[in-house]
N, CA, C and O of each residue as an XYZ file, in Angstrom:
744
protein
N     -24.369     -1.981    -13.248
C     -23.281     -2.680    -12.586
C     -22.018     -2.658    -13.457
O     -20.902     -2.508    -12.959
N     -22.226     -2.813    -14.771
C     -21.081     -2.831    -15.675
C     -20.350     -1.492    -15.656
O     -19.120     -1.461    -15.623
N     -21.098     -0.380    -15.675
C     -20.478      0.941    -15.632
C     -19.744      1.177    -14.327
O     -18.696      1.823    -14.310
N     -20.290      0.653    -13.223
C     -19.618      0.799    -11.931
C     -18.274      0.067    -11.942
O     -17.280      0.590    -11.439
N     -18.241     -1.128    -12.507
C     -16.985     -1.871    -12.585
C     -15.951     -1.142    -13.442
O     -14.760     -1.145    -13.131
N     -16.415     -0.527    -14.509
C     -15.499      0.249    -15.361
C     -14.971      1.453    -14.598
O     -13.786      1.774    -14.689
N     -15.843      2.124    -13.844
C     -15.391      3.272    -13.045
C     -14.384      2.841    -11.986
O     -13.401      3.542    -11.748
N     -14.615      1.707    -11.354
C     -13.660      1.193    -10.363
C     -12.332      0.889    -11.037
O     -11.277      1.217    -10.493
N     -12.365      0.265    -12.214
C     -11.148     -0.047    -12.952
C     -10.379      1.225    -13.323
O      -9.156      1.274    -13.188
N     -11.087      2.239    -13.785
C     -10.450      3.500    -14.158
C      -9.856      4.177    -12.929
O      -8.735      4.683    -12.979
N     -10.601      4.189    -11.825
C     -10.087      4.801    -10.601
C      -8.879      4.031    -10.084
O      -7.915      4.639     -9.617
N      -8.917      2.700    -10.161
C      -7.775      1.886     -9.742
C      -6.559      2.173    -10.626
O      -5.435      2.227    -10.128
N      -6.772      2.359    -11.927
C      -5.665      2.699    -12.834
C      -5.065      4.056    -12.465
O      -3.848      4.235    -12.504
N      -5.932      5.011    -12.104
C      -5.443      6.307    -11.632
C      -4.594      6.129    -10.374
O      -3.542      6.755    -10.244
N      -5.045      5.277     -9.444
C      -4.281      5.043     -8.212
C      -2.938      4.365     -8.505
O      -1.941      4.654     -7.844
N      -2.911      3.468     -9.491
C      -1.641      2.840     -9.897
C      -0.680      3.905    -10.415
O       0.490      3.931    -10.034
N      -1.175      4.779    -11.280
C      -0.320      5.847    -11.817
C       0.182      6.757    -10.700
O       1.348      7.154    -10.696
N      -0.683      7.083     -9.765
C      -0.285      7.922     -8.635
C       0.756      7.216     -7.769
O       1.700      7.845     -7.292
N       0.584      5.916     -7.568
C       1.566      5.149     -6.788
C       2.926      5.171     -7.461
O       3.946      5.321     -6.790
N       2.954      5.024     -8.760
C       4.226      5.043     -9.492
C       4.898      6.397     -9.338
O       6.100      6.463     -9.080
N       4.145      7.471     -9.492
C       4.723      8.818     -9.365
C       5.244      9.036     -7.947
O       6.370      9.500     -7.765
N       4.431      8.705     -6.940
C       4.868      8.910     -5.553
C       6.061      8.038     -5.191
O       6.961      8.470     -4.472
N       6.062      6.811     -5.692
C       7.136      5.876     -5.362
C       8.442      6.217     -6.071
O       9.507      6.216     -5.454
N       8.361      6.505     -7.348
C       9.582      6.670     -8.137
C      10.121      8.094     -8.158
O      11.316      8.294     -8.370
N       9.261      9.087     -7.941
C       9.703     10.475     -8.080
C       9.560     11.314     -6.816
O      10.145     12.393     -6.725
N       8.796     10.838     -5.845
C       8.558     11.635     -4.637
C       8.977     10.905     -3.366
O       8.469     11.202     -2.285
N       9.890      9.962     -3.485
C      10.392      9.213     -2.334
C      11.894      9.394     -2.232
O      12.580      9.626     -3.227
N      12.385      9.286     -1.022
C      13.814      9.302     -0.775
C      14.308      7.864     -0.917
O      13.937      6.997     -0.126
N      15.147      7.609     -1.931
C      15.612      6.253     -2.222
C      17.133      6.172     -2.168
O      17.838      6.984     -2.767
N      17.617      5.180     -1.443
C      19.028      4.789     -1.494
C      19.057      3.269     -1.487
O      18.009      2.625     -1.446
N      20.232      2.705     -1.527
C      20.357      1.248     -1.507
C      19.796      0.706     -0.186
O      20.373      0.918      0.880
N      18.681      0.014     -0.276
C      18.101     -0.615      0.899
C      17.241      0.289      1.753
O      16.754     -0.156      2.792
N      17.028      1.543      1.368
C      16.261      2.472      2.184
C      15.354      3.309      1.293
O      15.808      3.908      0.318
N      14.061      3.348      1.637
C      13.114      4.188      0.892
C      12.119      4.770      1.874
O      11.468      4.040      2.623
N      12.004      6.098      1.866
C      11.039      6.776      2.714
C      10.184      7.660      1.819
O      10.707      8.474      1.057
N       8.875      7.500      1.911
C       7.973      8.295      1.092
C       6.529      8.012      1.434
O       6.230      7.320      2.407
N       5.638      8.552      0.627
C       4.204      8.395      0.865
C       3.538      7.603     -0.261
O       2.359      7.807     -0.551
N       4.274      6.721     -0.881
C       3.705      5.945     -1.983
C       2.664      4.937     -1.510
O       2.008      4.304     -2.336
N       2.501      4.775     -0.213
C       1.472      3.884      0.323
C       0.067      4.483      0.200
O      -0.920      3.757      0.315
N      -0.037      5.790     -0.032
C      -1.332      6.472     -0.037
C      -2.307      5.884     -1.063
O      -3.443      5.599     -0.684
N      -1.943      5.682     -2.335
C      -2.919      5.106     -3.276
C      -3.403      3.714     -2.867
O      -4.579      3.394     -3.044
N      -2.525      2.899     -2.332
C      -2.928      1.569     -1.884
C      -3.879      1.622     -0.699
O      -4.799      0.810     -0.599
N      -3.661      2.575      0.197
C      -4.557      2.749      1.343
C      -5.927      3.214      0.862
O      -6.953      2.732      1.341
N      -5.943      4.149     -0.082
C      -7.216      4.622     -0.642
C      -7.957      3.458     -1.298
O      -9.160      3.297     -1.092
N      -7.254      2.650     -2.083
C      -7.884      1.487     -2.724
C      -8.403      0.500     -1.685
O      -9.484     -0.064     -1.853
N      -7.648      0.288     -0.621
C      -8.073     -0.637      0.433
C      -9.340     -0.139      1.112
O     -10.275     -0.908      1.333
N      -9.369      1.132      1.437
C     -10.533      1.688      2.115
C     -11.771      1.733      1.248
O     -12.882      1.546      1.744
N     -11.597      1.979     -0.045
C     -12.743      2.090     -0.945
C     -13.238      0.745     -1.450
O     -14.445      0.508     -1.502
N     -12.317     -0.139     -1.824
C     -12.703     -1.324     -2.587
C     -12.338     -2.659     -1.951
O     -12.796     -3.697     -2.429
N     -11.539     -2.676     -0.902
C     -11.209     -3.928     -0.252
C      -9.877     -4.514     -0.687
O      -9.102     -3.866     -1.390
N      -9.618     -5.753     -0.262
C      -8.285     -6.338     -0.424
C      -7.856     -6.639     -1.858
O      -6.674     -6.515     -2.177
N      -8.783     -7.031     -2.726
C      -8.360     -7.467     -4.053
C      -7.962     -6.294     -4.939
O      -6.958     -6.365     -5.648
N      -8.731     -5.231     -4.907
C      -8.370     -4.046     -5.691
C      -7.119     -3.408     -5.105
O      -6.241     -2.956     -5.841
N      -7.040     -3.372     -3.776
C      -5.848     -2.825     -3.132
C      -4.607     -3.640     -3.503
O      -3.553     -3.071     -3.788
N      -4.727     -4.957     -3.500
C      -3.595     -5.815     -3.882
C      -3.183     -5.538     -5.322
O      -1.994     -5.496     -5.637
N      -4.174     -5.347     -6.198
C      -3.861     -5.052     -7.602
C      -3.167     -3.702     -7.736
O      -2.200     -3.580     -8.489
N      -3.645     -2.684     -7.016
C      -3.016     -1.366     -7.089
C      -1.574     -1.435     -6.600
O      -0.675     -0.896     -7.245
N      -1.350     -2.090     -5.472
C       0.011     -2.187     -4.936
C       0.903     -3.020     -5.858
O       2.028     -2.622     -6.156
N       0.407     -4.166     -6.306
C       1.228     -5.057     -7.123
C       1.519     -4.513     -8.510
O       2.668     -4.526     -8.949
N       0.488     -4.030     -9.210
C       0.687     -3.483    -10.554
C       1.539     -2.220    -10.488
O       2.408     -2.005    -11.333
N       1.283     -1.379     -9.474
C       2.090     -0.166     -9.305
C       3.551     -0.478     -9.080
O       4.424      0.174     -9.653
N       3.827     -1.478     -8.244
C       5.213     -1.862     -7.983
C       5.871     -2.414     -9.241
O       6.990     -2.029     -9.580
N       5.179     -3.312     -9.930
C       5.764     -3.929    -11.128
C       6.007     -2.908    -12.235
O       7.104     -2.839    -12.789
N       4.974     -2.108    -12.561
C       5.139     -1.130    -13.635
C       6.182     -0.070    -13.272
O       6.958      0.358    -14.127
N       6.201      0.350    -12.012
C       7.209      1.312    -11.583
C       8.611      0.763    -11.726
O       9.524      1.475    -12.146
N       8.789     -0.518    -11.373
C      10.108     -1.143    -11.477
C      10.541     -1.330    -12.931
O      11.725     -1.215    -13.249
N       9.591     -1.614    -13.804
C       9.914     -1.824    -15.211
C      10.134     -0.490    -15.937
O      11.081     -0.345    -16.711
N       9.253      0.475    -15.679
C       9.330      1.743    -16.402
C      10.394      2.699    -15.840
O      11.051      3.417    -16.595
N      10.556      2.702    -14.527
C      11.491      3.627    -13.874
C      12.304      2.861    -12.834
O      12.092      3.042    -11.635
N      13.224      2.016    -13.269
C      13.936      1.147    -12.328
C      14.836      1.926    -11.363
O      15.477      2.914    -11.722
N      14.852      1.436    -10.136
C      15.801      1.894     -9.120
C      16.537      0.631     -8.701
O      16.100     -0.069     -7.787
N      17.618      0.342     -9.341
C      18.328     -0.903     -9.063
C      17.717     -2.066     -9.825
O      16.947     -1.879    -10.767
N      18.068     -3.250     -9.406
C      17.642     -4.483    -10.051
C      16.231     -4.856     -9.607
O      15.886     -4.708     -8.434
N      15.411     -5.343    -10.551
C      14.061     -5.788    -10.208
C      14.128     -7.159     -9.543
O      14.879     -8.035     -9.971
N      13.337     -7.328     -8.498
C      13.203     -8.612     -7.831
C      11.703     -8.866     -7.638
O      11.024     -8.035     -7.037
N      11.168     -9.990     -8.131
C       9.729    -10.241     -8.023
C       9.247    -10.364     -6.580
O       8.051    -10.235     -6.318
N      10.139    -10.606     -5.665
C       9.754    -10.678     -4.257
C       9.164     -9.377     -3.749
O       8.268     -9.391     -2.906
N       9.657     -8.245     -4.254
C       9.107     -6.956     -3.837
C       7.656     -6.803     -4.295
O       6.822     -6.278     -3.558
N       7.358     -7.261     -5.509
C       5.990     -7.189     -6.019
C       5.085     -8.126     -5.217
O       3.949     -7.774     -4.900
N       5.580     -9.297     -4.897
C       4.819    -10.237     -4.067
C       4.492     -9.604     -2.715
O       3.360     -9.702     -2.240
N       5.467     -8.963     -2.104
C       5.235     -8.299     -0.818
C       4.260     -7.136     -0.961
O       3.446     -6.903     -0.067
N       4.328     -6.410     -2.061
C       3.391     -5.309     -2.293
C       1.958     -5.833     -2.376
O       1.041     -5.229     -1.820
N       1.766     -6.947     -3.065
C       0.440     -7.568     -3.155
C      -0.044     -7.979     -1.761
O      -1.198     -7.738     -1.407
N       0.832     -8.594     -0.978
C       0.467     -8.984      0.387
C       0.059     -7.775      1.221
O      -0.912     -7.832      1.976
N       0.804     -6.686      1.081
C       0.473     -5.466      1.830
C      -0.906     -4.932      1.436
O      -1.662     -4.462      2.286
N      -1.223     -5.009      0.156
C      -2.541     -4.578     -0.293
C      -3.651     -5.428      0.292
O      -4.694     -4.909      0.689
N      -3.431     -6.726      0.347
C      -4.428     -7.630      0.924
C      -4.625     -7.332      2.407
O      -5.757     -7.235      2.881
N      -3.522     -7.188      3.135
C      -3.610     -6.900      4.571
C      -4.366     -5.595      4.810
O      -5.264     -5.544      5.650
N      -4.012     -4.552      4.082
C      -4.709     -3.272      4.258
C      -6.181     -3.386      3.907
O      -7.026     -2.833      4.612
N      -6.504     -4.088      2.837
C      -7.899     -4.236      2.448
C      -8.726     -4.982      3.476
O      -9.894     -4.658      3.692
N      -8.131     -5.975      4.109
C      -8.847     -6.738      5.136
C      -9.161     -5.849      6.342
O     -10.258     -5.910      6.897
N      -8.201     -5.035      6.738
C      -8.384     -4.241      7.947
C      -9.068     -2.889      7.711
O      -9.744     -2.383      8.606
N      -8.904     -2.303      6.531
C      -9.391     -0.947      6.306
C     -10.719     -0.860      5.562
O     -11.298      0.221      5.453
N     -11.196     -1.967      5.061
C     -12.494     -1.966      4.382
C     -13.487     -2.650      5.310
O     -13.209     -3.739      5.812
N     -14.646     -2.026      5.548
C     -15.576     -2.578      6.538
C     -16.151     -3.942      6.168
O     -16.490     -4.719      7.060
N     -16.269     -4.247      4.905
C     -16.770     -5.552      4.475
C     -15.864     -6.047      3.356
O     -16.279     -6.062      2.197
N     -14.617     -6.458      3.680
C     -13.649     -6.730      2.620
C     -14.017     -7.871      1.688
O     -13.561     -7.904      0.545
N     -14.830     -8.802      2.151
C     -15.183     -9.918      1.292
C     -16.688     -9.968      1.046
O     -17.229    -11.006      0.664
N     -17.367     -8.823      1.272
C     -18.815     -8.744      1.095
C     -19.201     -8.810     -0.366
O     -18.351     -8.778     -1.255
N     -20.499     -8.904     -0.596
C     -20.992     -9.019     -1.963
C     -21.111     -7.672     -2.665
O     -21.483     -7.619     -3.837
N     -20.801     -6.591     -1.969
C     -20.852     -5.279     -2.585
C     -22.212     -4.614     -2.476
O     -22.333     -3.412     -2.716
N     -23.239     -5.376     -2.118
C     -24.576     -4.808     -1.991
C     -24.852     -4.297     -0.581
O     -25.752     -3.484     -0.375
N     -24.090     -4.768      0.368
C     -24.285     -4.360      1.755
C     -23.632     -3.005      1.988
O     -22.505     -2.779      1.549
N     -24.309     -2.123      2.655
C     -23.746     -0.803      2.943
C     -22.665     -0.944      4.013
O     -22.933     -1.461      5.097
N     -21.448     -0.489      3.717
C     -20.379     -0.591      4.707
C     -20.650      0.304      5.910
O     -21.247      1.373      5.783
N     -20.216     -0.134      7.043
C     -20.374      0.633      8.274
C     -19.017      1.198      8.680
O     -18.214      0.527      9.328
N     -18.782      2.436      8.287
C     -17.486      3.057      8.565
C     -17.322      3.417     10.017
O     -16.201      3.641     10.473
N     -18.419      3.479     10.761
C     -18.298      3.766     12.190
C     -17.622      2.608     12.920
O     -17.178      2.769     14.056
N     -17.540      1.445     12.277
C     -16.902      0.290     12.898
C     -15.388      0.270     12.700
O     -14.699     -0.531     13.333
N     -14.863      1.123     11.845
C     -13.419      1.192     11.652
C     -12.818      1.930     12.836
O     -13.201      3.065     13.117
N     -11.885      1.303     13.529
C     -11.250      1.858     14.722
C      -9.747      1.997     14.506
O      -9.142      1.270     13.718
N      -9.162      2.952     15.229
C      -7.713      3.149     15.130
C      -6.979      1.866     15.491
O      -6.069      1.439     14.780
N      -7.379      1.258     16.596
C      -6.861     -0.057     16.938
C      -8.043     -0.988     16.940
O      -8.960     -0.774     17.733
N      -8.085     -1.969     16.137
C      -7.034     -2.641     15.397
C      -6.932     -2.256     13.923
O      -5.954     -2.620     13.270
N      -7.918     -1.525     13.373
C      -7.989     -1.348     11.927
C      -6.852     -0.554     11.315
O      -6.546     -0.754     10.140
N      -6.213      0.336     12.058
C      -5.105      1.113     11.516
C      -3.768      0.606     12.062
O      -2.812      0.444     11.304
N      -3.698      0.359     13.343
C      -2.427     -0.038     13.972
C      -1.977     -1.427     13.512
O      -0.813     -1.613     13.157
N      -2.877     -2.385     13.516
C      -2.488     -3.769     13.205
C      -1.960     -3.913     11.774
O      -0.889     -4.494     11.598
N      -2.659     -3.411     10.733
C      -2.086     -3.569      9.395
C      -0.786     -2.774      9.213
O       0.093     -3.187      8.456
N      -0.668     -1.648      9.897
C       0.571     -0.872      9.803
C       1.735     -1.674     10.361
O       2.813     -1.695      9.768
N       1.532     -2.331     11.490
C       2.597     -3.151     12.096
C       2.882     -4.376     11.229
O       4.043     -4.692     10.969
N       1.830     -5.068     10.779
C       2.035     -6.265      9.936
C       2.789     -5.892      8.660
O       3.756     -6.559      8.295
N       2.352     -4.831      7.984
C       2.971     -4.460      6.711
C       4.379     -3.925      6.873
O       5.275     -4.310      6.121
N       4.593     -3.047      7.837
C       5.902     -2.424      7.952
C       6.930     -3.325      8.629
O       8.077     -3.400      8.186
N       6.535     -3.996      9.679
C       7.508     -4.846     10.371
C       7.530     -6.261      9.802
O       8.594     -6.785      9.473
N       6.349     -6.881      9.685
C       6.304     -8.257      9.216
C       6.719     -8.425      7.772
O       7.621     -9.203      7.463
N       6.055     -7.689      6.879
C       6.329     -7.848      5.442
C       7.474     -6.954      4.993
O       8.433     -7.425      4.381
N       7.375     -5.658      5.298
C       8.378     -4.708      4.819
C       9.755     -4.919      5.398
O      10.743     -4.953      4.664
N       9.831     -5.062      6.708
C      11.147     -5.178      7.340
C      11.707     -6.596      7.232
O      12.815     -6.781      6.728
N      10.972     -7.579      7.688
C      11.517     -8.938      7.720
C      11.663     -9.546      6.328
O      12.725    -10.073      5.995
N      10.599     -9.480      5.503
C      10.633    -10.167      4.211
C      11.372     -9.345      3.147
O      12.240     -9.879      2.457
N      11.040     -8.052      3.003
C      11.723     -7.250      1.983
C      13.219     -7.137      2.236
O      13.997     -6.983      1.294
N      13.625     -7.211      3.490
C      15.053     -7.183      3.793
C      15.762     -8.413      3.235
O      16.942     -8.348      2.891
N      15.048     -9.528      3.144
C      15.619    -10.728      2.508
C      15.947    -10.423      1.046
O      17.033    -10.746      0.567
N      14.997     -9.797      0.340
C      15.226     -9.496     -1.081
C      16.371     -8.489     -1.230
O      17.206     -8.629     -2.124
N      16.412     -7.491     -0.373
C      17.481     -6.492     -0.453
C      18.834     -7.135     -0.194
O      19.803     -6.841     -0.894
N      18.912     -8.008      0.800
C      20.200     -8.649      1.090
C      20.616     -9.603     -0.034
O      21.808     -9.846     -0.225
N      19.650    -10.145     -0.777
C      19.993    -10.971     -1.938
C      20.537    -10.120     -3.078
O      21.464    -10.531     -3.776
N      19.962     -8.936     -3.266
C      20.385     -8.071     -4.370
C      21.701     -7.364     -4.092
O      22.543     -7.230     -4.980
N      21.873     -6.917     -2.868
C      23.062     -6.143     -2.497
C      23.835     -6.925     -1.450
O      23.588     -6.781     -0.253
N      24.745     -7.728     -1.885
C      25.449     -8.633     -0.976
C      26.592     -7.957     -0.224
O      27.409     -8.634      0.400
N      26.653     -6.625     -0.281
C      27.711     -5.942      0.452
C      27.455     -5.966      1.958
O      28.388     -5.774      2.738
N      26.223     -6.194      2.379
C      25.883     -6.314      3.789
C      25.129     -7.614      4.004
O      24.537     -8.168      3.078
N      25.160     -8.084      5.225
C      24.375     -9.261      5.553
C      22.928     -8.859      5.807
O      22.603     -7.674      5.884
N      22.079     -9.846      5.933
C      20.662     -9.605      6.230
C      20.520     -8.743      7.476
O      19.774     -7.763      7.468
N      21.223     -9.092      8.545
C      21.046     -8.387      9.819
C      21.574     -6.959      9.759
O      21.052     -6.087     10.454
N      22.574     -6.702      8.964
C      23.058     -5.323      8.818
C      21.998     -4.465      8.125
O      21.737     -3.339      8.547
N      21.390     -4.996      7.064
C      20.297     -4.278      6.408
C      19.101     -4.137      7.349
O      18.470     -3.082      7.414
N      18.800     -5.205      8.071
C      17.662     -5.207      8.986
C      17.787     -4.085     10.014
O      16.842     -3.322     10.217
N      18.928     -3.981     10.651
C      19.133     -2.972     11.693
C      19.119     -1.566     11.108
O      18.531     -0.659     11.697
N      19.758     -1.373      9.957
C      19.770     -0.031      9.368
C      18.374      0.378      8.921
O      18.009      1.548      9.040
N      17.592     -0.558      8.413
C      16.226     -0.248      7.979
C      15.302     -0.039      9.171
O      14.410      0.808      9.119
N      15.499     -0.788     10.229
C      14.653     -0.663     11.410
C      14.798      0.712     12.051
O      13.807      1.344     12.418
N      16.015      1.160     12.179
C      16.251      2.411     12.901
C      15.893      3.644     12.089
O      15.663      4.705     12.671
N      15.838      3.546     10.783
C      15.552      4.736      9.982
C      14.201      4.631      9.302
O      13.267      5.364      9.626
N      14.113      3.723      8.369
C      12.927      3.648      7.528
C      11.664      3.329      8.310
O      10.661      4.027      8.162
N      11.687      2.323      9.114
C      10.447      1.849      9.704
C       9.988      2.655     10.904
O       8.792      2.680     11.195
N      10.881      3.303     11.600
C      10.403      4.191     12.660
C       9.680      5.385     12.054
O       8.657      5.823     12.582
N      10.201      5.918     10.950
C       9.569      7.057     10.280
C       8.283      6.627      9.579
O       7.260      7.298      9.713
N       8.314      5.524      8.838
C       7.143      5.090      8.073
C       5.965      4.703      8.957
O       4.821      5.028      8.641
N       6.232      4.022     10.047
C       5.141      3.620     10.932
C       4.448      4.859     11.490
O       3.219      4.934     11.493
N       5.222      5.822     11.958
C       4.628      7.049     12.490
C       3.841      7.788     11.405
O       2.738      8.275     11.655
N       4.407      7.868     10.214
C       3.739      8.557      9.108
C       2.421      7.881      8.743
O       1.415      8.559      8.532
N       2.417      6.578      8.668
C       1.198      5.856      8.321
C       0.140      5.964      9.420
O      -1.048      6.103      9.127
N       0.567      5.900     10.679
C      -0.399      6.005     11.773
C      -1.084      7.375     11.808
O      -2.206      7.497     12.300
N      -0.418      8.387     11.294
C      -1.025      9.718     11.210
C      -1.883      9.849      9.953
O      -2.997     10.368     10.025
N      -1.383      9.386      8.797
C      -2.063      9.629      7.526
C      -3.236      8.687      7.234
O      -4.200      9.105      6.594
N      -3.183      7.451      7.678
C      -4.256      6.503      7.345
C      -5.616      6.976      7.871
O      -6.583      6.953      7.109
N      -5.740      7.404      9.136
C      -7.057      7.904      9.571
C      -7.537      9.118      8.756
O      -8.733      9.264      8.505
N      -6.618      9.970      8.352
C      -6.989     11.121      7.522
C      -7.495     10.649      6.170
O      -8.498     11.157      5.668
N      -6.807      9.680      5.576
C      -7.227      9.150      4.272
C      -8.588      8.478      4.348
O      -9.379      8.567      3.409
N      -8.866      7.812      5.452
C     -10.158      7.130      5.589
C     -11.320      8.116      5.674
O     -12.452      7.763      5.344
N     -11.057      9.341      6.108
C     -12.121     10.347      6.145
C     -12.498     10.810      4.739
O     -13.559     11.404      4.549
N     -11.649     10.546      3.761
C     -11.927     10.941      2.376
C     -12.774      9.915      1.627
O     -13.077     10.104      0.449
N     -13.152      8.848      2.291
C     -13.861      7.769      1.634
C     -15.171      8.213      0.987
O     -15.420      7.898     -0.177
N     -16.006      8.937      1.722
C     -17.318      9.332      1.170
C     -17.187     10.206     -0.070
O     -17.838      9.916     -1.074
N     -16.366     11.275     -0.049
C     -16.255     12.076     -1.281
C     -15.666     11.289     -2.449
O     -16.065     11.496     -3.596
N     -14.732     10.400     -2.173
C     -14.138      9.613     -3.256
C     -15.131      8.603     -3.815
O     -15.147      8.356     -5.021
N     -15.956      8.018     -2.957
C     -16.965      7.067     -3.450
C     -17.997      7.782     -4.309
O     -18.536      7.188     -5.243
N     -18.282      9.045     -4.012
C     -19.197      9.801     -4.868
C     -18.600      9.982     -6.256
O     -19.312      9.921     -7.258
N     -17.296     10.203     -6.310
C     -16.621     10.340     -7.601
C     -16.668      9.014     -8.354
O     -16.987      8.977     -9.543
N     -16.351      7.939     -7.663
C     -16.346      6.622     -8.312
C     -17.742      6.249     -8.777
O     -17.910      5.707     -9.870
N     -18.741      6.534     -7.961
C     -20.125      6.174     -8.295
C     -20.784      7.199     -9.216
O     -21.937      7.027     -9.611
N     -20.066      8.251     -9.556
C     -20.512      9.270    -10.494
C     -21.771     10.003     -9.989
O     -22.670     10.332    -10.764
N     -21.807     10.248     -8.668
C     -22.902     11.034     -8.110
C     -22.462     12.475     -7.998
O     -21.305     12.747     -7.676
N     -23.338     13.372     -8.249
C     -23.012     14.794     -8.166
C     -23.474     15.372     -6.871
O     -23.285     16.563     -6.624
């Protein structure tokens, strides 16, 4: 059990590093707008390990990325929202998010709706658009909240929602091979 926890920790650290690279170097970033695939490591963590590891990957990745490779001013609200997004994804994308770990997950129970659509809508519209726009409008006072909201809605979130709805089911199919790597089975 101890070795398994260490392997999970190492794999989660790899996902944090991947999130930082995808977020800071492989995303389109401007003031108040970011389009990219940095959600992939958090989705993988959610599908493999559940809400708590996913929250850690999203939160630590956001914080370390902001400290090591800043894009504008750091605001802790973004890290808080990243943690929330990890929890939401872990609840919906892991078959037994609060299980004891001994029960075999039933991946046949994961469905496009609600398991993929609902967390995508909650994270992108509820947390990403409504809440993160508050932090952006606090940092960049050149526009009001509603000006940022409308510009982000029409560009960032229409693209991101479509991208996530396509990529999340593909990522979930990688669960078995990735669990073999984590569990060190050949």
